NUTORSE-397633 format. One line per 4 residues: number of its first residue (from 1); their letters; for each residue y, z negated, x negated of N, C-alpha, C, O. Coordinates in nm, 2 decimals, decimal comma. Atoms other than C-alpha are relative to their C-alpha. Layout:
<rs>
NUM = A = Y/Z/X/Y/Z/X/Y/Z/X/Y/Z/X; ...
</rs>
This chain:
<rs>
1 = MSTE = 0,13/-0,04/0,06/0,59/2,00/0,18/0,03/0,03/-0,13/0,14/0,08/-0,13; 0,01/-0,06/0,10/0,55/2,08/-0,21/-0,05/0,12/-0,05/-0,17/0,09/-0,06; 0,06/-0,11/0,00/0,45/2,43/-0,29/0,01/0,07/-0,12/0,12/0,06/-0,18; -0,06/-0,07/0,13/0,41/2,65/-0,59/0,01/0,11/0,02/-0,03/0,16/0,13
5 = PSGL = -0,05/-0,15/0,01/0,53/3,00/-0,69/-0,13/0,08/0,11/-0,11/0,16/0,21; 0,13/-0,08/-0,12/0,17/3,11/-0,50/0,03/0,01/0,14/0,01/0,11/0,21; -0,04/0,01/-0,16/0,31/2,97/-0,16/-0,15/-0,12/0,02/-0,18/-0,18/0,13; 0,14/0,12/-0,05/-0,03/2,72/-0,17/0,12/-0,13/0,03/0,24/-0,12/0,01
9 = AVVI = -0,04/0,11/0,02/0,05/2,36/-0,11/-0,06/-0,05/-0,07/-0,18/-0,02/-0,06; 0,08/0,12/0,08/-0,04/2,09/-0,37/0,01/-0,12/0,04/0,11/-0,18/0,08; 0,05/0,11/-0,05/-0,21/1,82/-0,31/0,03/-0,15/-0,11/-0,01/-0,13/-0,22; 0,01/0,10/0,05/-0,16/1,48/-0,46/-0,09/-0,11/0,01/-0,06/-0,19/0,10
13 = AVVD = 0,12/0,03/-0,04/-0,48/1,32/-0,48/-0,01/-0,17/-0,04/-0,05/-0,20/-0,15; 0,03/0,16/0,03/-0,48/0,91/-0,49/-0,15/-0,03/0,04/-0,21/-0,01/0,15; 0,11/0,09/-0,05/-0,82/0,73/-0,54/0,02/-0,13/-0,04/0,03/-0,16/-0,16; 0,02/0,11/0,05/-0,83/0,38/-0,51/-0,08/-0,09/0,11/-0,08/-0,08/0,23
17 = DDAF = 0,09/0,08/-0,11/-1,07/0,13/-0,36/0,09/-0,10/0,11/0,06/-0,15/0,22; -0,07/0,13/-0,07/-0,80/-0,11/-0,25/0,09/0,07/0,11/0,19/0,13/0,06; -0,07/-0,07/-0,08/-0,65/0,04/0,09/0,11/-0,05/0,00/0,20/0,03/0,02; -0,18/0,02/0,02/-0,33/-0,13/0,06/0,08/0,06/-0,10/0,18/0,11/-0,08
21 = VRDA = -0,03/-0,10/0,07/-0,29/0,03/-0,26/0,02/0,14/0,06/0,14/0,19/0,06; 0,06/-0,16/-0,05/-0,42/0,40/-0,11/0,15/-0,02/0,07/0,24/0,05/0,02; -0,07/0,00/-0,13/-0,16/0,31/0,20/0,12/0,01/-0,05/0,20/0,10/-0,02; -0,15/0,02/0,05/0,15/0,21/0,02/0,02/0,15/-0,10/0,13/0,22/-0,09
25 = LEDL = -0,05/-0,10/0,08/0,10/0,51/-0,26/0,01/0,12/0,06/0,09/0,20/0,03; -0,05/-0,11/-0,08/0,05/0,77/0,03/0,13/-0,01/0,08/0,19/0,10/0,11; -0,15/-0,01/-0,06/0,38/0,66/0,21/0,15/0,00/-0,13/0,26/0,04/-0,11; -0,13/-0,06/0,09/0,59/0,67/-0,13/0,00/0,14/-0,03/0,09/0,21/-0,01
29 = IASF = 0,01/-0,14/0,01/0,44/0,99/-0,23/0,03/0,10/0,09/0,03/0,22/0,06; -0,01/-0,11/-0,13/0,51/1,15/0,12/0,14/-0,01/0,01/0,21/0,09/0,05; -0,15/0,02/0,01/0,86/1,00/0,09/0,05/0,09/-0,08/0,18/0,10/-0,06; -0,06/-0,08/0,09/0,93/1,24/-0,17/-0,05/0,15/0,05/-0,03/0,24/-0,03
33 = GHRV = 0,01/-0,13/-0,01/0,82/1,55/0,01/-0,15/0,06/-0,03/-0,18/0,17/0,03; 0,12/-0,03/0,09/0,46/1,58/-0,17/-0,11/-0,01/0,12/-0,11/-0,09/0,21; 0,15/0,05/-0,08/0,12/1,62/0,02/-0,09/-0,10/-0,04/-0,11/-0,11/-0,16; 0,09/0,09/0,07/-0,10/1,37/-0,02/-0,13/-0,04/0,09/-0,13/-0,05/0,21
37 = RTFH = 0,12/0,05/-0,02/-0,44/1,26/0,02/-0,05/-0,08/-0,06/-0,03/-0,10/-0,18; 0,05/0,12/0,07/-0,65/0,94/-0,02/-0,14/-0,01/-0,02/-0,20/0,03/0,08; 0,15/0,02/0,03/-1,00/0,87/-0,15/-0,02/-0,13/-0,02/0,05/-0,17/-0,11; 0,07/0,16/0,03/-1,16/0,49/-0,14/-0,08/0,02/-0,12/-0,11/-0,09/-0,17
41 = SAED = 0,09/0,00/0,07/-1,39/0,63/-0,41/0,02/0,15/-0,11/0,07/0,26/-0,08; -0,02/-0,14/0,09/-1,40/0,88/-0,71/-0,14/0,12/0,07/-0,14/0,24/0,06; 0,12/-0,06/-0,05/-1,74/1,01/-0,55/0,11/0,05/0,14/0,10/0,17/0,14; -0,04/-0,08/-0,10/-1,54/1,11/-0,23/0,09/0,10/-0,02/0,09/0,21/0,05
45 = FLQS = -0,11/-0,10/0,07/-1,26/1,28/-0,42/-0,09/0,12/-0,04/-0,06/0,24/-0,01; 0,08/-0,13/0,05/-1,53/1,51/-0,59/-0,07/0,07/0,09/-0,12/0,18/0,07; 0,05/-0,06/-0,08/-1,68/1,56/-0,30/0,10/0,08/0,13/0,06/0,15/0,22; -0,10/-0,05/-0,10/-1,38/1,65/-0,08/0,03/0,13/0,02/0,07/0,16/0,13
49 = GTIE = -0,01/-0,09/0,00/-1,35/1,99/-0,20/0,20/0,08/0,00/0,25/0,18/0,03; -0,14/-0,04/0,02/-0,97/1,93/-0,27/0,05/0,02/-0,14/0,16/0,03/-0,17; -0,04/-0,02/0,14/-1,00/1,96/-0,64/0,09/0,14/-0,03/0,18/0,13/-0,11; -0,04/-0,15/0,06/-0,89/2,32/-0,71/0,18/-0,03/0,07/0,27/0,02/0,01
53 = QTAC = -0,14/0,05/-0,05/-0,56/2,20/-0,51/0,08/-0,08/-0,02/0,20/-0,08/0,01; -0,08/0,13/0,06/-0,47/1,87/-0,67/0,07/0,04/-0,12/0,03/0,10/-0,23; -0,13/-0,04/0,11/-0,16/1,92/-0,87/0,00/-0,12/-0,11/0,02/-0,10/-0,23; 0,01/0,14/0,06/-0,19/1,51/-0,97/-0,11/-0,06/0,03/-0,14/-0,03/0,15
57 = LITD = 0,04/0,07/0,01/-0,45/1,29/-1,00/0,00/-0,14/0,00/-0,04/-0,19/-0,10; -0,06/0,17/0,02/-0,35/0,91/-0,93/-0,14/-0,06/0,03/-0,21/-0,01/0,12; 0,14/0,08/-0,03/-0,65/0,67/-0,96/-0,02/-0,10/-0,10/-0,02/-0,11/-0,23; 0,03/0,17/0,04/-0,74/0,32/-1,00/-0,09/0,02/-0,16/-0,14/0,13/-0,18
61 = LQMA = 0,07/-0,01/0,14/-0,92/0,26/-1,36/-0,12/-0,06/0,07/-0,21/0,01/0,04; 0,14/0,06/0,01/-1,21/0,01/-1,22/0,01/-0,04/0,15/0,09/-0,12/0,21; 0,02/-0,01/-0,12/-1,35/0,08/-0,90/-0,19/-0,03/0,01/-0,27/-0,02/-0,08; 0,11/-0,01/-0,01/-1,69/0,03/-0,74/-0,07/0,14/-0,02/0,01/0,24/-0,04
65 = GMSG = 0,07/-0,12/0,07/-1,96/0,31/-0,84/0,08/0,06/-0,11/0,10/-0,01/-0,21; -0,08/-0,07/0,13/-1,75/0,54/-1,07/0,12/0,01/-0,01/0,19/0,04/0,08; -0,11/0,10/0,06/-1,48/0,42/-1,26/0,12/0,12/-0,01/0,08/0,23/-0,03; -0,09/-0,13/0,02/-1,15/0,65/-1,28/-0,04/0,06/-0,15/-0,05/0,18/-0,16
69 = LDLQ = 0,04/-0,07/0,15/-1,26/0,70/-1,68/-0,10/0,09/0,03/-0,09/0,20/-0,02; 0,12/-0,09/-0,01/-1,60/0,87/-1,56/0,06/0,09/0,10/0,01/0,20/0,10; -0,04/-0,10/-0,05/-1,39/1,04/-1,31/0,09/0,11/-0,08/0,07/0,23/-0,07; -0,06/-0,08/0,11/-1,15/1,18/-1,58/-0,11/0,11/-0,04/-0,10/0,23/-0,02
73 = QRLL = 0,06/-0,06/0,11/-1,42/1,30/-1,78/-0,13/0,07/0,07/-0,21/0,14/0,01; 0,09/-0,10/-0,11/-1,63/1,45/-1,50/0,07/0,15/0,08/0,01/0,24/0,14; -0,09/-0,10/0,00/-1,32/1,67/-1,43/0,02/0,07/-0,12/0,01/0,20/-0,14; 0,01/-0,12/0,19/-1,28/1,78/-1,82/-0,13/0,08/0,04/-0,15/0,20/0,05
77 = DNGH = 0,08/-0,04/0,05/-1,58/1,81/-1,81/-0,06/0,16/0,08/-0,13/0,24/0,01; 0,00/-0,09/-0,10/-1,62/2,09/-1,51/0,14/0,06/-0,02/0,20/0,11/0,07; -0,14/-0,07/0,03/-1,30/2,23/-1,66/0,09/-0,01/0,06/0,15/0,10/0,06; -0,10/0,04/-0,11/-1,04/2,07/-1,43/0,11/-0,05/-0,09/0,10/-0,17/-0,11
81 = GTPV = -0,07/0,08/0,04/-0,75/2,00/-1,63/0,13/-0,09/0,07/0,24/-0,12/0,02; -0,12/0,07/-0,12/-0,54/1,81/-1,33/0,06/-0,10/-0,12/-0,01/-0,15/-0,21; -0,04/0,15/0,04/-0,30/1,54/-1,46/-0,03/-0,08/0,04/-0,04/-0,06/0,17; 0,06/0,10/-0,04/-0,43/1,21/-1,43/0,11/-0,13/-0,04/0,15/-0,17/-0,16
85 = IFLT = -0,10/0,15/0,03/-0,19/0,90/-1,40/-0,15/-0,12/0,04/-0,23/-0,10/0,13; 0,06/0,13/-0,03/-0,40/0,55/-1,43/0,04/-0,09/0,02/0,10/-0,15/-0,07; -0,05/0,13/-0,03/-0,33/0,25/-1,24/-0,09/-0,10/-0,02/-0,21/-0,07/-0,02; 0,10/0,11/0,08/-0,50/-0,08/-1,35/0,09/-0,14/0,02/0,21/-0,16/0,00
89 = AFPE = -0,08/0,10/-0,02/-0,46/-0,43/-1,26/-0,05/-0,07/-0,14/0,01/-0,17/-0,17; 0,05/0,02/0,11/-0,66/-0,50/-1,59/0,03/0,10/-0,15/-0,04/0,18/-0,21; -0,05/-0,10/0,13/-0,47/-0,34/-1,88/-0,04/-0,04/-0,11/0,02/-0,13/-0,17; 0,05/0,01/0,10/-0,68/-0,33/-2,15/0,00/0,10/-0,09/-0,02/0,22/-0,06
93 = ERPR = -0,01/-0,12/0,07/-0,64/-0,15/-2,45/-0,06/0,14/-0,04/0,01/0,24/-0,06; 0,12/-0,04/0,02/-0,95/0,01/-2,54/-0,02/0,10/0,13/-0,05/0,21/0,09; 0,02/-0,13/-0,08/-0,99/0,23/-2,20/0,16/0,08/0,03/0,18/0,18/0,09; -0,10/-0,06/-0,02/-0,63/0,29/-2,22/0,02/0,09/-0,09/0,10/0,19/-0,07
97 = AVAL = 0,01/-0,10/0,13/-0,67/0,46/-2,55/-0,09/0,12/0,03/-0,07/0,23/-0,03; 0,09/-0,09/-0,07/-0,95/0,66/-2,38/0,05/0,09/0,06/0,04/0,20/0,03; -0,09/-0,07/-0,11/-0,77/0,77/-2,11/0,12/0,09/-0,03/0,13/0,20/0,02; -0,11/-0,06/0,07/-0,45/0,87/-2,30/-0,08/0,08/-0,11/-0,02/0,18/-0,15
101 = NRGA = 0,05/-0,11/0,09/-0,70/1,04/-2,56/-0,09/0,11/0,04/-0,16/0,17/-0,04; 0,07/-0,10/-0,05/-0,84/1,27/-2,31/0,08/0,10/0,08/0,05/0,21/0,15; -0,13/-0,06/-0,05/-0,51/1,36/-2,20/0,08/-0,06/0,14/0,15/0,02/0,21; -0,07/0,02/-0,10/-0,38/1,16/-1,93/0,15/-0,04/-0,03/0,18/-0,09/-0,14
105 = LAFL = -0,15/0,00/-0,01/-0,01/1,15/-1,86/0,01/-0,14/-0,03/0,07/-0,17/-0,13; -0,08/0,12/0,01/0,04/0,78/-1,79/-0,12/-0,13/0,03/-0,20/-0,10/0,12; 0,06/0,06/-0,04/-0,14/0,48/-1,79/0,06/-0,18/0,04/0,07/-0,27/-0,04; -0,06/0,13/-0,02/0,02/0,17/-1,59/-0,07/-0,09/0,09/-0,14/-0,08/0,19
109 = SKPF = 0,02/0,15/-0,10/-0,02/-0,19/-1,48/0,06/-0,02/0,12/0,17/0,01/0,15; 0,00/0,04/-0,12/-0,06/-0,31/-1,17/0,06/-0,15/-0,04/0,02/-0,21/-0,14; -0,06/-0,12/-0,08/0,21/-0,39/-1,02/0,08/0,07/-0,10/0,09/0,03/-0,21; -0,08/-0,09/0,08/0,43/-0,11/-1,15/0,10/0,02/0,10/0,08/0,00/0,22
113 = EEVE = -0,12/-0,05/-0,07/0,79/0,01/-1,06/-0,03/0,12/0,09/-0,11/0,20/0,07; 0,04/-0,16/-0,07/0,80/0,28/-0,80/0,06/0,10/-0,11/-0,02/0,19/-0,15; -0,08/-0,11/0,08/1,06/0,49/-1,04/-0,08/0,03/-0,12/-0,07/0,14/-0,17; 0,12/0,00/0,11/0,80/0,45/-1,31/-0,09/0,09/0,04/-0,13/0,18/-0,04
117 = LISC = 0,15/-0,11/-0,05/0,50/0,64/-1,11/0,09/0,10/0,06/0,04/0,21/0,04; -0,12/-0,11/-0,08/0,79/0,86/-0,92/0,02/0,09/-0,18/-0,03/0,20/-0,19; 0,00/-0,07/0,15/0,87/0,97/-1,34/-0,12/0,06/-0,05/-0,13/0,17/-0,11; 0,12/-0,05/0,09/0,53/1,00/-1,44/-0,07/0,11/0,10/-0,14/0,20/0,04
121 = LDRA = 0,03/-0,09/-0,11/0,44/1,21/-1,09/0,07/0,12/-0,02/0,01/0,23/-0,01; -0,09/-0,10/0,01/0,74/1,42/-1,16/-0,06/0,08/-0,16/-0,03/0,20/-0,18; -0,02/-0,10/0,16/0,62/1,51/-1,55/-0,16/0,06/0,01/-0,20/0,16/-0,05; 0,12/-0,10/-0,03/0,25/1,58/-1,41/0,01/0,10/0,09/-0,08/0,19/0,10
125 = LKAA = 0,01/-0,11/-0,11/0,37/1,80/-1,13/0,05/0,15/-0,13/0,01/0,27/-0,14; -0,03/-0,13/0,07/0,55/1,99/-1,39/-0,08/0,05/-0,12/-0,05/0,15/-0,18; 0,09/0,01/0,09/0,25/1,96/-1,64/-0,11/0,15/0,07/-0,17/0,24/0,01; 0,12/-0,10/-0,12/0,04/2,16/-1,32/0,08/0,08/-0,02/0,03/0,17/-0,10
129 = REQQ = -0,04/-0,16/0,00/0,32/2,42/-1,30/-0,02/0,07/-0,15/-0,01/0,19/-0,18; 0,00/-0,11/0,14/0,29/2,52/-1,67/-0,14/0,03/-0,01/-0,17/0,15/-0,03; 0,15/-0,05/0,04/-0,10/2,48/-1,70/-0,03/0,14/0,13/-0,11/0,24/0,11; 0,04/-0,13/-0,11/-0,10/2,74/-1,34/0,08/0,10/-0,07/0,01/0,21/-0,08
133 = NKVV = -0,07/-0,09/0,06/0,16/2,95/-1,53/-0,12/0,07/-0,11/-0,17/0,18/-0,08; 0,11/-0,04/0,09/-0,09/3,01/-1,81/-0,14/0,05/0,02/-0,22/0,12/-0,05; 0,13/-0,09/-0,02/-0,37/3,10/-1,62/0,03/0,10/0,09/-0,07/0,16/0,13; -0,10/-0,09/-0,12/-0,12/3,33/-1,35/0,05/0,10/-0,12/0,04/0,22/-0,10
137 = TPPG = -0,10/-0,11/0,06/0,06/3,51/-1,63/-0,11/0,06/-0,07/-0,20/-0,01/-0,09; 0,10/-0,03/0,04/-0,16/3,76/-1,78/0,06/0,01/-0,16/0,18/-0,03/-0,19; -0,08/0,01/0,14/-0,12/3,81/-2,18/0,03/0,14/-0,02/0,00/0,24/0,05; -0,07/-0,12/-0,02/0,04/4,07/-2,33/0,22/0,01/0,04/0,29/-0,07/0,10
141 = PHP = -0,15/-0,02/-0,08/0,44/4,22/-2,28/-0,01/0,02/0,10/-0,09/0,09/0,16; 0,02/-0,04/-0,14/0,59/4,16/-1,98/0,14/0,05/0,00/0,23/0,01/-0,07; -0,18/-0,09/-0,03/0,91/4,40/-1,85/0,07/-0,09/0,02/0,19/-0,07/0,05
</rs>
């Protein structure tokens, strides 16, 4: 299971309205030793109490209800800089540009190669650790 220096387990959150995709991603990510939580909607994720422990969010772009872009914006509006990886079966340039301009780490088209997702996930976890170190490390000289 993944842990941060604080000893807290980190969570990879997967939000997708397709149960097959959720299950496949959960199995893949868990096979690398990460703790995974899956959600069938953005609203469920937001209400889960998992946001603070989420080291990376992998979300579908188009879902019933709140879209992946709306979820990303909600997190940003609430001060959560959680690294986001978008997945989509509809790779259009405009949503891709919006997601990346807001700081998404990746915008992958379904179907994607597992190695591509894992590479993105590794980058996301590194970014999450760096973000946590910025918050944890007090300013000023250090012995």
